[in-house]
C-alpha distance (Angstrom), angle and dihedral (degrees) to the residues before:
residue distance angle dihedral
M1 . . .
T2 0.99 . .
E3 3.71 61.7 .
A4 3.86 105.9 16.2
A5 3.74 86.9 -34.1
N6 3.75 87.2 165.8
R7 3.74 119.6 -23.0
P8 3.80 124.5 -135.8
H9 3.80 113.5 -99.5
D10 3.82 88.6 26.5
S11 3.79 106.5 152.7
A12 3.79 135.0 155.1
P13 3.80 139.5 150.4
P14 3.82 118.9 -84.7
F15 3.79 113.9 -77.6
A16 3.78 130.6 -131.3
P17 3.81 128.6 -139.7
P18 3.82 114.5 -87.7
G19 3.78 120.1 -98.9
R20 3.80 126.9 -116.9
I21 3.81 95.9 -88.2
M22 3.78 92.4 47.5
R23 3.81 91.8 47.4
T24 3.80 89.5 53.9
L25 3.80 91.0 49.1
L26 3.80 91.8 49.5
Q27 3.80 91.8 49.5
W28 3.79 89.9 53.0
L29 3.81 98.0 46.2
M30 3.79 104.4 31.4
R31 3.77 140.5 60.8
P32 3.82 115.5 -117.0
A33 3.79 117.4 -136.8
R34 3.78 139.5 175.8
V35 3.79 124.3 -133.3
A36 3.81 102.2 -117.6
A37 3.80 95.6 -179.9
V38 3.79 142.3 -11.5
E39 3.80 121.4 -152.2
T40 3.79 117.9 -165.8
L41 3.81 104.9 -145.2
S42 3.82 97.9 173.7
P43 3.82 139.7 -21.7
H44 3.84 90.7 -73.3
F45 3.82 105.4 25.7
R46 3.80 129.6 71.8
L47 3.79 128.4 175.5
V48 3.81 109.4 -140.5
H49 3.82 123.2 -161.1
L50 3.81 115.3 -158.4
E51 3.78 127.4 -170.3
G52 3.80 138.6 176.7
E53 3.79 146.2 126.6
A54 3.81 90.0 -95.7
L55 3.82 88.8 63.1
R56 3.79 93.6 59.3
S57 3.83 122.4 102.4
V58 3.80 91.2 11.9
A59 3.80 119.8 151.4
W60 3.81 108.5 -132.5
T61 3.79 133.3 166.4
A62 3.81 130.7 -173.0
G63 3.80 111.9 -83.8
Q64 3.80 97.2 32.5
K65 3.79 120.1 124.1
V66 3.79 140.5 -141.2
Q67 3.79 125.9 -153.4
V68 3.79 113.8 -142.3
S69 3.80 120.9 -154.3
M70 3.79 112.5 -120.9
G71 3.80 91.8 -154.5
S72 3.81 99.5 -103.3
G73 3.79 119.9 95.3
L74 3.77 109.5 -63.3
T75 3.81 95.1 -27.9
A76 3.80 107.9 138.3
R77 3.77 140.9 162.2
T78 3.79 125.7 -143.3
Y79 3.79 125.1 -124.5
T80 3.79 135.6 178.5
P81 3.81 111.3 -135.4
L82 3.79 114.1 -128.9
S83 3.79 91.2 -150.5
W84 3.80 141.7 -12.3
D85 3.80 127.7 -149.5
A86 3.79 104.2 -163.9
G87 3.79 91.8 -178.5
S88 3.79 96.4 59.6
G89 3.81 95.8 27.2
R90 3.80 97.8 -118.7
T91 3.79 135.6 133.2
R92 3.80 136.2 174.0
M93 3.80 129.6 -139.8
L94 3.78 132.1 -174.9
T95 3.80 113.6 -140.2
F96 3.79 124.0 -158.5
A97 3.81 115.2 -160.4
H98 3.79 112.7 -159.6
G99 3.78 121.7 153.6
D100 3.78 127.1 -7.2
G101 3.79 103.8 -69.5
P102 3.82 129.3 127.5
G103 3.80 92.6 -90.1
S104 3.79 93.6 51.8
R105 3.80 92.8 48.0
W106 3.78 92.3 46.9
A107 3.79 94.5 48.7
S108 3.80 94.3 44.1
G109 3.80 92.9 50.1
L110 3.81 99.2 47.4
R111 3.77 116.9 123.4
E112 3.79 133.5 179.8
G113 3.81 109.3 -85.9
D114 3.82 95.0 29.2
S115 3.79 117.7 131.1
C116 3.79 128.7 -135.2
Q117 3.78 140.0 171.4
F118 3.77 129.4 -137.7
F119 3.78 141.9 177.3
G120 3.79 119.4 -128.6
P121 2.90 154.5 -33.8
R122 3.76 93.6 -123.4
R123 3.76 140.1 149.0
S124 3.78 120.8 -61.8
L125 3.80 105.0 140.9
D126 3.80 121.0 13.9
L127 3.78 103.4 -144.2
S128 3.79 96.9 162.4
G129 3.81 93.5 105.5
L130 3.78 97.3 48.4
E131 3.77 118.7 124.2
S132 3.79 127.8 -163.6
P133 2.93 133.7 -66.8
V134 3.82 95.3 56.7
A135 3.80 124.4 178.7
L136 3.81 116.7 -161.2
F137 3.79 120.4 -162.6
G138 3.78 121.5 -172.4
D139 3.78 145.6 106.3
E140 3.80 138.3 -111.5
T141 3.81 90.1 -49.7
S142 3.83 88.8 58.4
F143 3.81 99.2 54.4
A144 3.81 93.6 94.6
L145 3.80 91.2 51.6
A146 3.80 89.2 54.0
A147 3.80 90.3 53.3
A148 3.81 91.8 47.9
L149 3.82 91.7 49.6
R150 3.80 89.8 52.1
D151 3.80 89.8 67.9
S152 3.81 96.5 39.3
P153 3.83 108.2 121.7
Q154 3.82 96.3 -144.8
I155 3.81 94.3 53.5
D156 3.79 119.5 72.7
G157 3.78 95.6 -155.7
A158 3.79 128.8 -48.8
I159 3.78 137.2 -125.7
H160 3.81 113.4 -123.2
V161 3.79 128.1 -153.4
F162 3.81 117.2 175.5
E163 3.79 136.1 178.4
V164 3.81 108.6 -146.6
S165 3.78 140.0 174.1
D166 3.81 94.3 -132.3
V167 3.80 122.5 22.3
A168 3.82 92.3 -172.2
E169 3.81 90.7 57.8
S170 3.79 97.5 38.6
R171 3.80 99.5 50.5
P172 3.85 97.5 64.1
V173 3.82 91.1 41.8
L174 3.81 90.3 56.5
E175 3.79 90.7 47.2
A176 3.82 90.4 50.4
I177 3.81 91.1 57.6
G178 3.79 93.5 44.8
V179 3.81 101.0 -98.0
R180 3.78 99.4 123.8
E181 3.79 102.0 161.0
A182 3.79 120.5 53.8
T183 3.78 139.7 135.1
L184 3.81 108.6 -124.1
A185 3.81 123.1 -162.8
E186 3.80 113.8 -168.4
R187 3.80 113.3 -137.9
T188 3.78 117.0 -103.7
A189 3.79 134.6 -177.1
G190 3.78 114.2 -71.5
D191 3.82 91.5 13.5
A192 3.80 90.7 -84.1
H193 3.81 88.2 150.6
L194 3.79 90.4 70.1
A195 3.80 90.2 74.5
A196 3.81 89.3 72.9
A197 3.82 92.4 47.2
E198 3.79 90.5 48.0
A199 3.81 91.9 50.5
E200 3.81 91.5 50.7
L201 3.82 93.2 50.2
L202 3.80 92.6 46.1
R203 3.80 88.8 51.8
L204 3.80 87.8 57.9
A205 3.80 94.5 46.9
D206 3.79 93.2 82.1
S207 3.80 91.2 54.3
G208 3.81 91.8 66.5
A209 3.79 93.0 -110.7
H210 3.78 122.3 170.5
F211 3.80 111.2 -129.3
V212 3.80 128.2 -143.2
L213 3.81 111.4 -171.5
T214 3.80 116.4 -167.9
G215 3.80 140.9 155.9
K216 3.80 123.9 45.8
A217 3.80 115.0 35.4
S218 3.82 97.4 -138.7
S219 3.82 92.3 48.9
I220 3.79 90.9 50.7
Q221 3.80 91.1 50.6
R222 3.80 92.9 52.1
L223 3.79 95.5 47.2
S224 3.79 93.5 42.6
R225 3.81 90.5 54.9
A226 3.80 91.0 49.2
L227 3.82 93.4 50.0
K228 3.80 93.4 47.2
A229 3.80 90.6 48.5
A230 3.80 87.4 53.5
G231 3.81 90.1 56.0
V232 3.80 101.5 -98.9
A233 3.81 106.8 155.8
S234 3.80 120.2 -127.8
R235 3.82 90.8 -115.9
R236 3.82 88.1 64.7
L237 3.79 94.0 51.6
Q238 3.80 132.0 74.0
T239 3.79 124.5 173.8
K240 3.80 134.4 -168.7
A241 3.80 123.0 174.8
Y242 3.78 110.2 -150.8
W243 3.80 95.8 -179.5
A244 3.79 145.5 -3.9
K245 3.77 129.0 -157.2
G246 3.80 110.2 -89.7
K247 3.81 94.3 8.7
T248 3.80 135.9 94.5
G249 3.78 134.1 -169.6
L250 3.80 99.7 41.5
D251 3.80 89.1 140.6
């Protein structure tokens, strides 16, 4: 979220603060940050600004991830930064709260001045070799990646196709983070909505587009099969599953 900002069906029992040994371990492995601001974009999306000395002079590229500690043991949730200012030591993340899991509770409870710790940034998707045109498929957990790609110097714009639970909520969120043109397919029973997403991606296949498929594992599998059947070479296709129904910790 965002890369796997908080996956649907994410649920877990309430967590407790870490003990002394775990706090020491977190301090050693992770970067501390302060919540500089929190913008509520919709009932489920919040834009979080983090700052801190540990964020200065950090090498970051679009597509990399950070893993934020949820405050209990090594429980963490993965996010894709929208941007990173290594000079001022600031980064932005888009959180997506869906369900009642650790990520949802953490994102919903954030306030300006709170502290957090995270590991990264580190590799998730290697987008350095992408060439325009680029078509990005994903869902709510992919919105932050779309925003990061927008500012990537080697990509002259990208085409966005997203499956979402609520088009009316998602459209203004995308506009707020600078993604103003996107095809949105609202989820329907039996994944019937994916037919429209598949048709749009296949339309782009003949243009020589490079495809980045992210989000829900089963959706990625379906669209990847369709693109390969249409003759799209593996070198033009990258995939990254951020979540799968009934599973956690894919990334």
